[in-house]
N, C-alpha and C positions, 0 to 999 in steps of 0.2 A: 610433436610427435604423439601419436595417441599411445595413453597407457590406462589401463581398466581399474577404476575405481575397487571394482571389486567381480568375482567372477562367481557364476551359478552353474555346476555341470548338470547337464541332463544326458540321458541313455537314450538315443531315438529308435528306433525300431518301430515295427507294425501293430506294435501294442500303444505306443507313445509317439505319434508322426508329427510333421510340420501344423499340423493344423489342431492337434491335443498343445502342441508347444505355443501356438497364438491362442489359445483359449486362458492359458495361465501368464500371460505376458502382463496383465495387469495387476494381479497378485505380486507377481516379482519384482514390478515398478514400484506400485507402493513400499514394497517392503525394502526399496534403496539396493539392489542388483541394478551396477551397469552394465553387465555383459555376460550373454549368454556362451556358455562353456560347451560345446557340442560332440558328441562323439563323433567317430567317423561318419560322412553323411553319402561316399561314394558306394555304389552298387557293391552289394555283399552277398557272400549265399543268400539263397533264399530262408527265410524265416532267422537270420541270424539276430540275435539279442544285442550284441556288443557293436559288431560293424566293422572288426579288424580281421575279417577274413576278406576283403573285396576282392571283387571278381573283374571288375572295370572301374579304372580310377577316372576315366571320361566319363561319365555318366551318373548324376543323381541317382540315389538309391530308391526305386519305385516304390518300395516298400514303405518308404516315410514320406514321401511325396513326389512333388515336380518341379522344375526349376521354376514356373512360374509361381509358384507357391513359395518358393526361397525369396523370390523378388517382393513377393507382397510381404511375408513378415519381415525380409530386411528392411521396407518401406515403414513397417509399422515401429519396428524397433530403433529407427531413426528418428521416426517422429515424437516417442520418448526418451529420447538423449540416450537410447540405448547401444551398443553395438555387440559383434558378434567375434568369438575365438573358436577358430575349429581345432581338431584334432585330427592329425593326418599321417599317416601309415608306408613311412617310403622303405621300410627296411623288407617286407614280405606281401605275398598276396596269397590267396587262396588257389591250392592245387586243385582245380576244380573243370570240369568241362564246361560250366559256363563263364568261364575265362576265358575273352576273345583271343587274349595272347599266348594263354595256355595251350586252346585248341589250335590256334594256327600254328605254334611249334610242334605239338603232338601229330601235326597234320603233315607238316612238311619239313619237319625236321630240320637240318641245316639248311634248306631252302628260304627257312622264315626268317626273316629281321629279328623274332622274339627270340632266338636260336640262343643269341648272347646275351639276352635279358636277365636272364633265371641263374644263381649262382651255383655253379657247379660242384664238387670235390671230387678230384683226383684222388683215388686210392691206390691205382696201379694201371698203368700205363698200357700193360697187355691183357687188362680185363676188359668185356666188351663194355661201353660208354655209353650206349642206351640207357636212359632217366630210370630209375627205377618210380613205379607207382605201386607203392608197396600200400595196398588197401584190402586185401583179401585175409577173407578169415582162415582160410586154410590153403595147403599147396593147389596152384593153379590146376593141375591135373585132376583135383579131387573136385573143385567147383566146377569145371566142364561137366564131369560126370555128373554130378548133382542138378545139375543144369542152371546154375548160380554165373555161366558165362555166355553169351551166344552172340552169335554175329546176326544184326541186324541193319535196315536199309532204312534211315530217319530222313526226315527234312534235311539234316546237315548231312547227306551221304549214308555212306558204309561207317557204322560202329562197331566197335564189341562195348557189349552191354553185361556192365557188370553189376548184380544186384539190381540198383534204381541208379545206377552211373552208366554214361554212356563216354566212351573214349574212342575219339576219331580214329579211324584204319587208316596208314598213310598213303598220300594220294598215288604214290606211284606204285603200289599194289591193289588199285582196283583191276587193273587188266589182269592181275592173278586169281581175282575172286571169281571176275566173270570173263572169261575169252568170249571170242568173236564166233563163238558157235551157237547154234540153236536159233538165230535169229539173223538178219542179213548181215552177213560181216562187213561190207562194208559202209553201211550206216552208225552201226556198234562202233567198230575199229576207228571211223571217222569222229566220230564224235569223244571218244577216249583220247585221241591224239590229239585234239585240239583243246581237250582238257590238259593233259600231259604238257602242253608248250608251255602254260601258262602258272607251271606248279614255282617257278624260281623269278616268277613277277613279283610286283611290291604287293602288299595285301590287297589295296583295292582293285587294284587290276586283277587280282586269284580272286577276290572273292565274288567280282562279277562274271567270272568265268567261269567259277562251278555254278553262280545263283543261272546261267544262263544253260549250261550243262544238264543241270537237276531240271530245268524248264522242258528240255526237249526229251530227258526222259521220262518226265512225267507226262508227255504227250503220247508217248509211245508205248499202246499195250502189250506190244512183242519184248518192246524191253525191258517195262515192268515184270513180266512174266518171268522172261531167262533171269531176271534178279532173284526174284523169288525163288526160282528154282534152283540157283546158283546157292543161294545161302542155307537153304534146305539141306544140301548137299553137304555143306561145312557142318553144321550142326547137328548132321546124322551121323556126321565122320569125327569123333574128338581129337584122334591125331593128326589129320589135317587142318582141323581148329586150332589145336597144340601152334603148328607149322606157321600158323600164320600170323598168331600172336607172338611168335620167336621172332618177325622178321618186321615189328614195328619200332618207331623211334622211343618207345618208353618200354618197359619191363612190367606186366602185374606181377605182383608176389606180394607175400604174405605180408602183413601188417608188423608182425612181432619180429621178423627178419631185420626191421630197420635199425634197431636197438644193436645189432652189431655189423651191420652193412648198410650204407646208405651214401648214395652217389649226388646226393644236393643237401646245401647249406637250410636247415629247417626253423622254423622259430621256435626256440628251444628245443625241445622233442615232439613237438606236433605235426606227424606226416602230412596232413592237411594244410601247411600252411609252409610254402616254397619261397626262399627269399629272393632277394634282387640283388642284381650287378648297378646296385644305384651310382656307385664312385664312376659310373662310365657318362658323357656327357649324354647322347644320345638317350640313354634311358631315363635320366635324370629330367631331360626337356618332353618325352613324349608320357611321363606317369603326371607331370605338373601342371599340363595344359589348362583343364581344367581350373583347379583350384587355382592357375594365375588367372584365369578368366571373372571367376566369381571372386576374387580378391577385387579385379579390376573394375567390376559393374559394383563393389561396393557393399556385396553382399555377406563376406565376411571378411575381418578386420584383423586378424591376428593367426597365429599358428601354434599349433602346441604338436612337436615333434615327437612321437612315440619311438620307443625304446633305440634312442639315437647311438646307445655300443651296438647296435647290430652292422652299423654301416661300417665299410672298410675306414673309411676317413670321415670322422663327423665332423673337423673342422671345416676340410675341403669340401664338406655339403654344406653346412651351414653357411660359408663363403659364397658356395654356387647360389643357394637359397636367398641369401643378402641380395645378389646380384637381380635377381631374378622379379623379386617381391618390393625391392627398396630398403634402403639403407633406415627408414621410419619405420617399419613395419615390426609390431611386436611377437616376440619370438622367443618361446620357452621349449624345453626339452623335458621329456622325461628321463631323469638321470638318476640313479641311485649311489647314494655317497657312504662312504661308511663314516665311523665316528670322525676319524680325523681327516678325512680326505675334503679336498676342497674342489670347487666346478676350476676348470682351466680359464683362468681368465681372459684367455686370448681369443675365445670362442666367441663369436659375434651374437651372442645371446643375451635375454633380459634376465636368465635364471632358470630355474628348473620350476617341476610340477608339483614341489612343496613339502615333498618327503623327509627331507633335512628337519623341516618346521617340528614336522609330525614329533619326529624323533627328541628334538630338545624339547616340545611341551609335556610330551609323554615322560620323558626322564627327569622333569624338573617336578612332575604331579605325582612323584614318587620317595617313600621314605627308605634311602637308602641302607639306614639299621634295622628298620622292619624286614627292607628284603633279604638282607642277610641271614634274620632268623627263618624265613620262608627255607631260604637256599639251604640250609643247615637240615632243616624237618623233610624236605625233600629227598635229600640225599641221604638219610638216616633210615628213615621210615616209609618213602616210598619205593625209590630204587637209584640203586648206586651206580653212577656213568660217570666216566671220564670228564676232564673239567673239559667247558664249553669249545673251546678251541680246538681241541683235539678233535672232540665229536665233528664239528663242522668239516674239519681234513677227512674224517674216515667215512661221513655220509658223500660228501664229494668225492672223493675215489670210488667208493662202493657206486656209484651213481654216475661216475665217468665207466669206469669199465662194464657194469650191466646195463646202461642205455645210451649209453655216447660210444662205443666200440667203433663203430663206422667211422665217426669224426675223429675218434683218437689215430686211425689207422690212416687217414686219409695227411693229418699232421706228422703222423711219422714218416710217409712216402715222402713228404716233403723234406723232412730232418734229412732221409737217408744221401738225399741227394747233394747235400752239404756235408755228408760224414758215411763214407764209403766204407772207413776203416772201422768204425765203431759195430759191438753187436746189436740187430736190430732190436733183440729181445730186452735186452738191459737197457736200451735206449728209449723202448716204449715204457718200460715202468719209471724210468728218471724223467719221460713227458707228462705220465699220467701224475708222479709223486709233485712236479712242480707246478702243474694248474691246479690240482688240489691244495698246496700250497699258498696260493696267490690269494692275497690279503685284500683286495678290492674286485669290484667286474673288468675291469680292463686299463691298461694306459695305453698310449696313444703314438707309439713310433710311425712317423712320418720321412717324408723326401729331406727335410731340414735337421734330420736327426732327434728329434723327439724333445720335450722339455725336459729340464732336470727333476721335476718331481716323477717323470714317468721312468728315469733311470732308476731313480730310488727306490720305485717300486719293481722293477727286476731285481735288483740287489738283494733288497728285503725279500722276495718270494724264493729267488734260490738260497738264499743263506737259509730261510723258513726250512726248503725242502733238504739241504744237507744233512739240516738237525735232526729230521725226520728218519732219512733214507742216506749216513754216510759212507756206506757199500756203494752207493752210488755217484761218490762223488766225480769220479773222471768224465762221467756222462754230464753231469751237470753243468761242471766247467765247460764241457763242449757248448753247452746254452747259454751261459755266460757271456761266452765270444760270440757267439751268434748276435748277441744282443748289441754287440758294435760293429756296426754296418757302416757304408760310405756310398758314393757312385760309382762303383766299380761293378762287374758281373756279379763276381760272388757278394758283394753286399747289397744289389738290390734282390737277389735269392734269399738272403736272410731277411731283409725286409719285408718280402712277399710271404715269409712265415711267418714271422714275428705278428703279421697284420691277420693272416688267418688264424693263428693261435688267439690273438685279443679278441676276434669275431666268438669265438666259443668257450673262453673265460666266461663269458657274461653269463651265456643259457647255462654253463656247469653251477657257477654261482647261485644264479635264480632257482634253479632245480635242487642243487644239493643243499641250499640252504633254507631259501623262505616256502620250497615246497617240500621239504623231507625233514632238514633238523628240527624247525620250526613245529613240527607234530610228534617231535621225538625228546626235546629238551623243553620240561613240562613246569620248573619250580614257579613261574610266574609267569603266564602267557600272554600280559599285556605287553610284555616287551617283542614277542614273538611276532613281528610284525614288519613289513615292506620299508625299509630306511633303517628302522631300530631294529635293536641288538639285545636278547637276553644276557651277552655277556656282560653286559653294564646293566644296573638296575637302580637309578638315582643320581641324579647331580644337585651340586648348591645352586642357588640363587643367584652367586654371583658367576659360575660356569655357563648359567643362562644369559647373563648380561652380556658376556662375552662376544658368545655367538651372536647376540642381536645386535651389536653393535659391530659387528666383522660383516653381517647382513645389511645392516644400513650402510657401510663403509663400500663393500662390492657388490652389491646384489639387492640394490632397494626395491626392485620392479618385481623381483622374483615371488613364483607364488606361494601362499602360507597353506596347506594342506593340513587336514586330521583325520579327514575319512576321502577314499575315491575307490572307484569301482575294483581296484586290485587288492583292498585290504582285506587281511584276515577278518577282521570284525569292526564293529561301529565305532565312531569315536567315543559314546558314551560308555557303551559297553567295556572299551578299556580303563576308562575313568576308573568304574567299579570295582575293578579286577586290580588296577595300580591302589584303589585304595587298604584294599587287603593288606600291603605296607605298613598302612596308618595302624593296622588293627592285629596283628601277627599270631597272639595267644587265641585272642578270639577264634579266629580261621583253623588254627590248629587244633582245636578241642573240637569244632564242628565237625571239621574232617575226621577226625578219630571215631568222633561217632556215627559219622555216615557210614563208615567201613565197618564199623560193627553191627549197623542195624541193614546193613547190605549184604553182610557175609552171605548169606543163605541162598542169596540171589545169584552168585556166581556159577558157571557151568558145572556142572557134576566133574567132567571129565579133564577138566584143567583149569586155570584163571581165565576166566573172559567176561567182562575185560579185564586186561591184565593190570597190575597195581598204577602203571603211569598212563594206563588209557582211562583208568576209573578216576584217575585224580585228574586229567584234563575233563571228564567229562564234567566233574563237579564244579570247575574255574567255568567253563564255558555254559553249563546250563544258569551260573549265576550272572556272568556278562549278558546273556539276552534272554534273562527272565523279564516276562512282562512287568510295565510299570504298576498293573495294577493286582499281580501277583495270584493273577487267575490263569492257568494252564489249559489250553482250547485245545482240539482235535489237530488244528492247523498248526499251533506251534510245536505238536509234538511229532507231526508231518515232516517239520521244517527243522527241528534239531536232528530226527532220525536220518534224513540225508544229508545234513552236516556231518553225521557222527561217521557217515560211510566212507566220504569225501575225508574225513581227516585219517581216517583210519590204511585209507590205501596211500594218501599222500605219504605218511609215516614210514612205510613202506617195511614194517617188522614181523606182525601178523601177516598182512594179508597187501595185494598191491593190484595196481589195474590190470597188469596183463596175466595173473594168477592170483586170481580173487580167492580166498579164503573164504568161502561163503560160509561155512558155518560158523566161524569166529563173529564174521559178521551179525549173522542173524544170531547167536549167541548173544553180543553186544546189544543189538537193539532191542532184547526180550528184556536183557538189563533194564536199559532205561524206559521202555516203556510198564516192566515192573514196578520201578520204583516211581514212576510218575503218576500211578495210581490213586486217582482221588481219595484221599481217605488214609494212604499209607503212610507210615511210622515216619520215613524217609522225608514225604512230601510235605507232611504236616510241620516236620523241625527245618527244615529246609525253606519253606516261604517265609517261616519267622525271622528267620536268620537274614533271606536276602532282600526283606522288606526295609531292613533295618541297615543293612548295607545301601540299600536304594536311597533309601532318607538322610544318611550320612553323606553320604558320597555325592547327592544332587548339586551340591554347591559347586564342587569341584570341576561338574562338567561346563559350569558356568566360568568359572575361572581360564579355563583351556578355550571355550570361546571367547572370551574376553581379550585374551593373550592373541589370539589368531587374528583379531579384528583390528587390534591396533600395533602390535611390533611390526618391526620394519618387513615389508613384503604386501603381495596383492592379497587379501581374503579369498580364500575359496570354498564355497560351500555345497556339497553333492548333495544332489536330489534327495528330497526328504528329511535331510537332516534339519532342518530348521527348525524339528522338535527334535525328538530324544531318538537318536540315531543306533541301533543293536541289534544290528542285521548280523549274520554270519557272513563268512567267505562267501564270493559266486557259485551258484546264480543268484544266490538268495538275496544280495545285496541291486538286483535289478527288479525287485517287488515291484509292480504299480504304487504311486505315491497318492495320496489322500489330498489332493489339491483344496477342493472345495472345504476340508475341515480348516485345512491352514489358512486359508482366506478368512472364513468366517472366524476365526481366533484373532485377525489380524485387525479385522474391521471392531470386532469389540474390544480390541486394545487401542485404537483409536478414539473409540465413542467413551471408553474411561475416561484416557488422559484428557479428554476435553471438558471432561466435569472436574476433577480434583484428582490430586497425587493419590489421596486416598481411597477412593472410587478406583485408581488403577491397580493398585498393590492389592487390592480386596481384590480384585478380577485374576490376577496372577496369584494368589493364593488358590483360590476357587479351583483353577484350572492347572494346577502345578503338575499333578500326576501324569498329566497329557503334553511335557513340556514346554508349556508357553513360555516360560522365563528365558527357555531359548530364541524362542521367535521374536519376544520383545527386544531382548540385546541386539540381535540380529539387525530387526528395525530400527532399533536408534542410533546405532553406531553404523550402519551402513548409510544412511542418510546422513549422519553429520561427515562420514569420511567424503559425501559428495558436497557437501559446503564449504569443507577444508581441504579440497584436493590435493594441495602441495604440501599440505603439512604431514601428511599421512605417505604421501609417493615420497617426498624426498626431506623431510625433519630430520634433524638429528633425534639420537636413542639417546636418552640421559637416564643412568641408574639415579634410583634414590632410596636413602638410608633410611628404613623401614623395619624397626626391630618389629620381633614377633612374628608370628606366621603370615608373611605378606611379602609380596615381590610389587615393586613400585617403582615407573618410571614417566619421564615425561620427553615428550614429542615436542620439537622446537625448530620453525622453518620463520624467517624474517619475522612478522608481528604475531604469529598465531603460535599457540603451546595447546599441549592436552596433558592431563596428568591421570595415568592411569594406576590403579591399586587392587590386586588380588588375593585371595588367600589363597594359603596351601595347607598341607596337610595337617590338621590341628589334634591333637589328644583332647577327646572332649568336644562340647557346643563352642563354636565362635563367636568370640566375645566383638560385640556391636562398635567397640572402642579400644581394636587393639594395638593398636601403636600412635607412635609420633610420627613427624615426615620435618626434616629439613629440606627447606626448599633452596635452589643456590641463588645468591644475589642476580636479580634483574627479573625474576620472575613478576609473573601481573599480580596484582591485589584483590580485583574482582576475575569472579571464576564463575563458571555456567554449569549446573549440573546436566550432565546428558541425559539423565535418567529420570530424574523429577522436576528439570526446568527449574531450580531453584538457583539462586544468587548467591554465592558463598565469597565473604571476604576474609583473605589470606593477609595477616600484617607477617612483614618479613622480619622482625625483631621477635616472635614469639612461632617455635614451632607447629605444625598443621597438625590437629587433634581429628583425626576426620569422625564426624557427627553419623555414625554407620545405622542403617537398620539392621536390627539383632539376625530378620530373616532374607537382608539385601546387603553382604558385606562386601561391595566392590565401589570401586571409586572410579569414574569416568568424568573429569571435566574438562571444558573446554574456554581458552579465553583470548583475545585480540586487543594486543599493546597499540594504542592509539599514535599514530606517527607524529 
C-alpha cells in the first residue's frame, strides 16, 4: 500500500498552473517532499482561485492545464520518486450555466437525467417546486425594468440573460417564444417538432438533436430574422418577459431571499454552490468517472475528500469509494473534530486532513495560567461577554434564524409529517434550539442504527437543549423519540429526517462558530481556529502525549497540518499570539497604553472600532506583522481587506447582507491613522512586536518539529516553508516566491557541505527570512524518507524531560528517533535545560539529524543534551544492528 511520507499543498489556478508546478518540482524534491497535495483540478468557474466551485467533474480545468500536461507532470513526479494526492469535492458543484449538468437540468427539467442529481429541499408540497436561482440584486420586475434581465438567442439557444450570466430557457417553451408565423410555417414548425421529440432522450442524443437544430436555424436567414423579431418583442414588453420567466424550471429571485426561503441544499450558505445527491449510485459513478481514469492511469495516487460531513451517508460513500478505487488507495477526509470527539473507526479512511493535530500543537504551545490572566483582562477591561459555550449557542441560534431560515423550514416540514399533533411554532423553536445546542458538527445515523457515540451525541445535545429551554421539553422529548428509528415506515421517515438534519448541523456549526463566534470572542484569537477552540487555552505535555499515542494507535497515517487554505491565520502568526500567554503582564500593559494613545482616533459619533474590534485589531496586527518590522503599502492594503472581512463575519456592527459602510470606513480610517509612519502608536507597537517576534520564533520551530515527527503524515501548506503569517483567505492564496526558497535551500546545502559552523552562521544571517524553518523541513523530510517505517508505523514513547521541554521517542523494529522541543519559558532558553532518562533497550550511538554529529548515550547515565543556545532542539536517529 502506498502511504505518503509527507505532503505539500498547492493551490492550482490560472495564476499557478501545472506548468508552474512543474517548474518547482526540483525544489520540492530537494526539500524532501514526497507527495504533491493538489487543490481540486476539475473544471471550475472561470477564474476560480480555489477550485471548489466545480462546473464539470469530467474535465480537467483548462485554466490550470491539459491532460497531456498532467500526464507529463505525473511522469516527472514518478521519476523523482514522488506522488500525487488529489483533493476532490463530492458534496457540491457550482450553480452556474457553465455547469453542463446544471444547464441540462434547467433546460429540460424533469426530462433531464440530472434533475435528480441535485439535492432539493422540500419545505411545503403545496408550493411551487421550481428550483430557486437566488442571484438577483433586486426583485425580478425591477431587474427587467432596469434592463438587467433580457431574452437572448446564443450558441446555446434561447437564454434569459441576467447581468453577465445566461440561464437556459426551457426547451418546451421555444414554440411559445417563436410561433410559426412570419416565416414558412411548415419548415419552422417541422424543425421545432423534431427538436421537441428529442427533449426526453439521453443527454448525448439531446445534444446532437439540439446542435442539428441550431445549424438549421443558423443556415436560415428568415428563421434568424424571425427569432430576432420575437426576442425584441419580448424584451419590449416586460409583463410578457416576466410571464416567460414564470414558466421556467427555475425561479430567478433576489439573493437575499435565500436567507429565509431556499429549496436546494447549499454548501454552507453560498447560493452559488448547489449540493449533490451523492448517496445515489448513478450520481456517484457519473461524478467519479474522470477521477477514476486519472487514478487508473497513475496520474493521481490518493484522494482527499472535501467536507465529508455534507454527504448524507459518509460511511457508505467511503465504502463505495473504496470499491471503485481499491482497498490500497490512500484516502483522507476533511473532518472537523471537537476536542473530545473521535473519528468513526469503522470508516475506511487513513485519517483526517489534520486539524486535530493543529489544535493539539497549538494548545500545547500555550500557557494555561497566562491565558487565564488574558481572559480576566479581556472580560474586565475590553468587553463583558457570556461564557464561551453560551456565546456559541446564541450565535448559532441567531445565524440559523437569520441566514438559514429556509433550511430550518425544510426540517420543520419533515418533522411535522411525524408529529401532526404538535404546535408547528413551538416545534420549530425546539428544533432550532436543538440544532444550536449540537456539540459537534454532526452524528451519523444509518440503516444499522448508528454507533453508540452517535446516540450519545443525540442524548447530550437534547439534554443541553432542555437546559436552555425547559419550556420546550415536550417538543424536545418528541425529537428524542425520533432518534429511535427502525426499519418500519415510520422508522425510515425518522431516519430521513435525522439524515437531513445532520447535513445541516455541520454548516450551522461552521458558520455560527468558525465564521461568526471566532470574530466575536477575542481574549486570545490564536485559538479561534478551524479544529481548535478558544473555550480551552493550554494543555499539559502529558495531555499532548496521550493524544499522540492515541493517534499512533488508531490513525497513524492521518495528516498533520498547521496551516491550510481554510485556516484563519498562518501557523507562525498563531505561535506569536499564543506566546502572549507567556507574557500576559507585558501584553496587558502595552494594550492599555495603545488604547490610550489611540483614543483620539475613534469615530466622533461613537466607538469605531468598538473596544472588542480594537482588541482584535491589535492581536491580528501582531500576528501578521512583517518580520523586518517594515509596514508597506501592500501590508496596509492586505490588513485593511482582512479587517472588512473580519467585521462582516462577526455580524455585530456590519455584515455582508446589510453592510454598515460608515462603521467599516471609520475602522479603516482608524488603522490607516495608527499605521502612519512615525505615529506614536506605530513606534511603540513596532518595538513591542519585534521583541515578541524574536522571543517567539523558537517556538514556531517547536511546532514544526512536532508536526514533522509526531504520529501522522506532515503536511506543508504552500509557502509555509518560510514564515507563514497570512491572514484568512483569500490572503493565504497569494503567489509564493519559490525562487527565493530554492536559493535559500541551495545556500543551506552548500553551507552544510562546508561545516556545521558555516551552516549555523548561514541560519543566523537569514533568520529573519525564516530560513530556520526551511532548514528543519529539509533535514527532517529527508530523514523521514530514509526511515519510512519508523515515522509511518513507529511507536510513540513519551520521555520524561524536566523543565520547559517536551520529548519522545519513535521506535520501529531496529530504528529509533529521539525528539525534544522547547515549550514556553519565562526568559531565555537554557542551552542545557534538562536531563532525559531513556528506557532500556535504546541505542548507545545516535546521529544528530541537524549537525550530523555522532552522539554516544550511556544507559546508566541520564542524557543531558548539549544543545546550542540558539538551537534548543533535539532530533536524533539510530539503527540497532541485528
